[in-house]
C-alpha atoms as an extended CHARMM CRD file, in Angstrom:
* protein
*
       112  EXT
         1         1  MET       CA             98.6150000000     -169.2970000000       34.2600000000  PROA      1               0.0000000000
         2         2  ILE       CA            100.1290000000     -172.2510000000       36.1100000000  PROA      2               0.0000000000
         3         3  LEU       CA            101.6070000000     -169.8780000000       38.6950000000  PROA      3               0.0000000000
         4         4  PHE       CA             98.2160000000     -168.2500000000       39.3280000000  PROA      4               0.0000000000
         5         5  ILE       CA             96.4670000000     -171.5940000000       39.7540000000  PROA      5               0.0000000000
         6         6  SER       CA             99.2930000000     -172.8260000000       41.9960000000  PROA      6               0.0000000000
         7         7  VAL       CA             98.9050000000     -169.8110000000       44.2740000000  PROA      7               0.0000000000
         8         8  ILE       CA             95.1280000000     -170.3600000000       44.4360000000  PROA      8               0.0000000000
         9         9  HSD       CA             95.7690000000     -174.0480000000       45.1750000000  PROA      9               0.0000000000
        10        10  VAL       CA             98.1320000000     -173.3280000000       48.0760000000  PROA      10              0.0000000000
        11        11  LEU       CA             95.8600000000     -170.6470000000       49.5560000000  PROA      11              0.0000000000
        12        12  THR       CA             92.8880000000     -172.9910000000       49.2780000000  PROA      12              0.0000000000
        13        13  ALA       CA             94.8330000000     -175.7360000000       51.0400000000  PROA      13              0.0000000000
        14        14  LEU       CA             95.8000000000     -173.4160000000       53.8920000000  PROA      14              0.0000000000
        15        15  LEU       CA             92.2480000000     -172.1030000000       54.2600000000  PROA      15              0.0000000000
        16        16  LEU       CA             90.9070000000     -175.6390000000       54.1930000000  PROA      16              0.0000000000
        17        17  ILE       CA             93.2440000000     -176.6070000000       57.0320000000  PROA      17              0.0000000000
        18        18  VAL       CA             92.1580000000     -173.6200000000       59.1220000000  PROA      18              0.0000000000
        19        19  VAL       CA             88.4460000000     -174.1910000000       58.4860000000  PROA      19              0.0000000000
        20        20  VAL       CA             88.6770000000     -177.8670000000       59.3820000000  PROA      20              0.0000000000
        21        21  LEU       CA             90.5280000000     -177.0170000000       62.5920000000  PROA      21              0.0000000000
        22        22  LEU       CA             87.8420000000     -174.4760000000       63.4990000000  PROA      22              0.0000000000
        23        23  GLN       CA             85.1370000000     -177.1130000000       63.3300000000  PROA      23              0.0000000000
        24        24  ASP       CA             84.1710000000     -179.1310000000       66.3240000000  PROA      24              0.0000000000
        25        25  ALA       CA             82.0130000000     -182.2120000000       66.4970000000  PROA      25              0.0000000000
        26        26  LYS       CA             79.7380000000     -180.3770000000       68.9360000000  PROA      26              0.0000000000
        27        27  GLY       CA             79.6220000000     -177.2110000000       66.8610000000  PROA      27              0.0000000000
        28        28  GLY       CA             81.5240000000     -175.0430000000       69.3510000000  PROA      28              0.0000000000
        29        29  GLY       CA             84.6100000000     -174.4750000000       67.2430000000  PROA      29              0.0000000000
        30        30  ALA       CA             88.2390000000     -174.8730000000       68.2240000000  PROA      30              0.0000000000
        31        31  PHE       CA             88.7960000000     -171.2030000000       69.0370000000  PROA      31              0.0000000000
        32        32  GLY       CA             85.4780000000     -170.5390000000       70.7460000000  PROA      32              0.0000000000
        33        33  ILE       CA             83.8650000000     -168.8670000000       67.7370000000  PROA      33              0.0000000000
        34        34  GLY       CA             80.1420000000     -169.0810000000       68.0430000000  PROA      34              0.0000000000
        35        35  GLY       CA             78.5290000000     -169.7740000000       71.3280000000  PROA      35              0.0000000000
        36        36  GLY       CA             75.2660000000     -168.4180000000       72.6400000000  PROA      36              0.0000000000
        37        37  GLY       CA             72.5410000000     -166.8310000000       70.5800000000  PROA      37              0.0000000000
        38        38  GLY       CA             69.7360000000     -167.8750000000       68.3270000000  PROA      38              0.0000000000
        39        39  SER       CA             70.1420000000     -170.4830000000       65.6330000000  PROA      39              0.0000000000
        40        40  ASN       CA             69.4010000000     -167.9900000000       62.8830000000  PROA      40              0.0000000000
        41        41  GLN       CA             72.5120000000     -165.9040000000       63.6030000000  PROA      41              0.0000000000
        42        42  ILE       CA             75.5770000000     -166.5940000000       61.4850000000  PROA      42              0.0000000000
        43        43  LEU       CA             77.9560000000     -166.8930000000       64.4450000000  PROA      43              0.0000000000
        44        44  SER       CA             75.6480000000     -168.8290000000       66.7010000000  PROA      44              0.0000000000
        45        45  SER       CA             76.4970000000     -172.4170000000       67.5500000000  PROA      45              0.0000000000
        46        46  THR       CA             74.5490000000     -174.0330000000       64.7360000000  PROA      46              0.0000000000
        47        47  GLY       CA             74.9550000000     -171.0560000000       62.4000000000  PROA      47              0.0000000000
        48        48  THR       CA             78.7310000000     -171.2730000000       62.6720000000  PROA      48              0.0000000000
        49        49  ALA       CA             78.6440000000     -175.0210000000       62.2040000000  PROA      49              0.0000000000
        50        50  ASN       CA             76.5020000000     -174.7490000000       59.0770000000  PROA      50              0.0000000000
        51        51  PHE       CA             78.6630000000     -171.9230000000       57.7260000000  PROA      51              0.0000000000
        52        52  LEU       CA             81.8920000000     -173.8490000000       58.3520000000  PROA      52              0.0000000000
        53        53  VAL       CA             80.4700000000     -177.0190000000       56.8230000000  PROA      53              0.0000000000
        54        54  ASN       CA             79.4370000000     -175.1320000000       53.6880000000  PROA      54              0.0000000000
        55        55  LEU       CA             82.7790000000     -173.3150000000       53.5580000000  PROA      55              0.0000000000
        56        56  THR       CA             84.6340000000     -176.6300000000       53.9370000000  PROA      56              0.0000000000
        57        57  ARG       CA             82.6500000000     -178.1540000000       51.0870000000  PROA      57              0.0000000000
        58        58  GLY       CA             83.3290000000     -175.1850000000       48.8350000000  PROA      58              0.0000000000
        59        59  LEU       CA             87.0390000000     -175.1580000000       49.6300000000  PROA      59              0.0000000000
        60        60  ALA       CA             87.2650000000     -178.9190000000       49.0890000000  PROA      60              0.0000000000
        61        61  VAL       CA             85.6420000000     -178.5990000000       45.6580000000  PROA      61              0.0000000000
        62        62  LEU       CA             87.9740000000     -175.7080000000       44.7670000000  PROA      62              0.0000000000
        63        63  PHE       CA             90.9990000000     -177.7130000000       45.9910000000  PROA      63              0.0000000000
        64        64  ALA       CA             89.9890000000     -180.7200000000       43.8810000000  PROA      64              0.0000000000
        65        65  ALA       CA             89.3920000000     -178.5230000000       40.8280000000  PROA      65              0.0000000000
        66        66  THR       CA             92.7870000000     -176.8330000000       41.1170000000  PROA      66              0.0000000000
        67        67  SER       CA             94.4570000000     -180.2160000000       41.6430000000  PROA      67              0.0000000000
        68        68  ILE       CA             92.9200000000     -181.6400000000       38.4870000000  PROA      68              0.0000000000
        69        69  THR       CA             93.6520000000     -178.4560000000       36.5220000000  PROA      69              0.0000000000
        70        70  LEU       CA             97.3040000000     -178.3810000000       37.5910000000  PROA      70              0.0000000000
        71        71  THR       CA             97.6980000000     -182.0580000000       36.7630000000  PROA      71              0.0000000000
        72        72  TYR       CA             96.2230000000     -181.5580000000       33.3020000000  PROA      72              0.0000000000
        73        73  MET       CA             98.2790000000     -178.4400000000       32.5930000000  PROA      73              0.0000000000
        74        74  THR       CA            101.6090000000     -179.9430000000       33.6300000000  PROA      74              0.0000000000
        75        75  THR       CA            101.1810000000     -183.2300000000       31.7960000000  PROA      75              0.0000000000
        76        76  THR       CA            102.8930000000     -183.4640000000       28.4370000000  PROA      76              0.0000000000
        77        77  HSD       CA            100.7060000000     -184.7620000000       25.6470000000  PROA      77              0.0000000000
        78        78  THR       CA            103.4360000000     -186.0190000000       23.3410000000  PROA      78              0.0000000000
        79        79  GLY       CA            102.6970000000     -189.7160000000       23.5080000000  PROA      79              0.0000000000
        80        80  SER       CA            105.0900000000     -192.4400000000       24.4550000000  PROA      80              0.0000000000
        81        81  VAL       CA            108.7320000000     -191.8730000000       25.3200000000  PROA      81              0.0000000000
        82        82  THR       CA            109.6500000000     -194.4690000000       22.7150000000  PROA      82              0.0000000000
        83        83  ASP       CA            107.9950000000     -192.5360000000       19.8710000000  PROA      83              0.0000000000
        84        84  SER       CA            111.1500000000     -190.4830000000       19.3160000000  PROA      84              0.0000000000
        85        85  TYR       CA            113.5230000000     -193.4410000000       19.6140000000  PROA      85              0.0000000000
        86        86  VAL       CA            115.7220000000     -193.9150000000       16.5490000000  PROA      86              0.0000000000
        87        87  PRO       CA            117.4170000000     -197.3020000000       16.4140000000  PROA      87              0.0000000000
        88        88  PRO       CA            121.1160000000     -197.3160000000       15.5630000000  PROA      88              0.0000000000
        89        89  ALA       CA            122.0230000000     -197.8550000000       11.9280000000  PROA      89              0.0000000000
        90        90  ALA       CA            122.4100000000     -201.4910000000       11.0160000000  PROA      90              0.0000000000
        91        91  THR       CA            125.9970000000     -202.4490000000       10.1820000000  PROA      91              0.0000000000
        92        92  LYS       CA            127.3590000000     -205.5910000000        8.6110000000  PROA      92              0.0000000000
        93        93  ALA       CA            128.0560000000     -208.2250000000       11.1370000000  PROA      93              0.0000000000
        94        94  ALA       CA            131.7990000000     -208.3750000000       11.3950000000  PROA      94              0.0000000000
        95        95  VAL       CA            133.2300000000     -211.8140000000       10.8500000000  PROA      95              0.0000000000
        96        96  PRO       CA            135.2940000000     -212.6240000000       13.8720000000  PROA      96              0.0000000000
        97        97  ALA       CA            138.9340000000     -212.6870000000       12.9360000000  PROA      97              0.0000000000
        98        98  ALA       CA            140.7650000000     -215.9030000000       13.4770000000  PROA      98              0.0000000000
        99        99  ALA       CA            142.8600000000     -215.9040000000       16.5800000000  PROA      99              0.0000000000
       100       100  PRO       CA            146.4610000000     -215.1860000000       15.7250000000  PROA      100             0.0000000000
       101       101  THR       CA            148.6800000000     -218.2070000000       15.8630000000  PROA      101             0.0000000000
       102       102  VAL       CA            151.6370000000     -217.9200000000       18.1370000000  PROA      102             0.0000000000
       103       103  PRO       CA            154.5560000000     -220.1590000000       17.1750000000  PROA      103             0.0000000000
       104       104  LYS       CA            155.4240000000     -222.6560000000       19.8210000000  PROA      104             0.0000000000
       105       105  ALA       CA            158.7490000000     -222.3700000000       21.4490000000  PROA      105             0.0000000000
       106       106  PRO       CA            160.9570000000     -225.3780000000       20.8360000000  PROA      106             0.0000000000
       107       107  SER       CA            160.8290000000     -227.8030000000       23.6790000000  PROA      107             0.0000000000
       108       108  PRO       CA            164.0870000000     -228.3300000000       25.5160000000  PROA      108             0.0000000000
       109       109  LYS       CA            165.8480000000     -231.5200000000       24.6000000000  PROA      109             0.0000000000
       110       110  LYS       CA            166.6590000000     -233.9420000000       27.3310000000  PROA      110             0.0000000000
       111       111  GLY       CA            169.7610000000     -235.9220000000       27.6610000000  PROA      111             0.0000000000
       112       112  LYS       CA            172.4650000000     -233.7940000000       26.2120000000  PROA      112             0.0000000000
């Protein structure tokens, strides 16, 4: 299921890029789609602009929906990472052993 939604997500993203690049602020389109004709035709200047605007909105909604769905599906719902933490077993505090005493070497005698 995640693979299917991922493929739809990627295709939607690519289509969204293409549709946005086709749009022009003046309604002409980046690749010259549209042009002359009446405003009631689908590929006329305003017809193409309206169609591309509606297509962009639809693709943006689909992209957002697949993003949210993929985020929800890939998130683990197990709680905190510290829920499964098991502290180490308590042991008696070891009494530090006394430092071993090293016998002093006899000091050399002076004057002999």
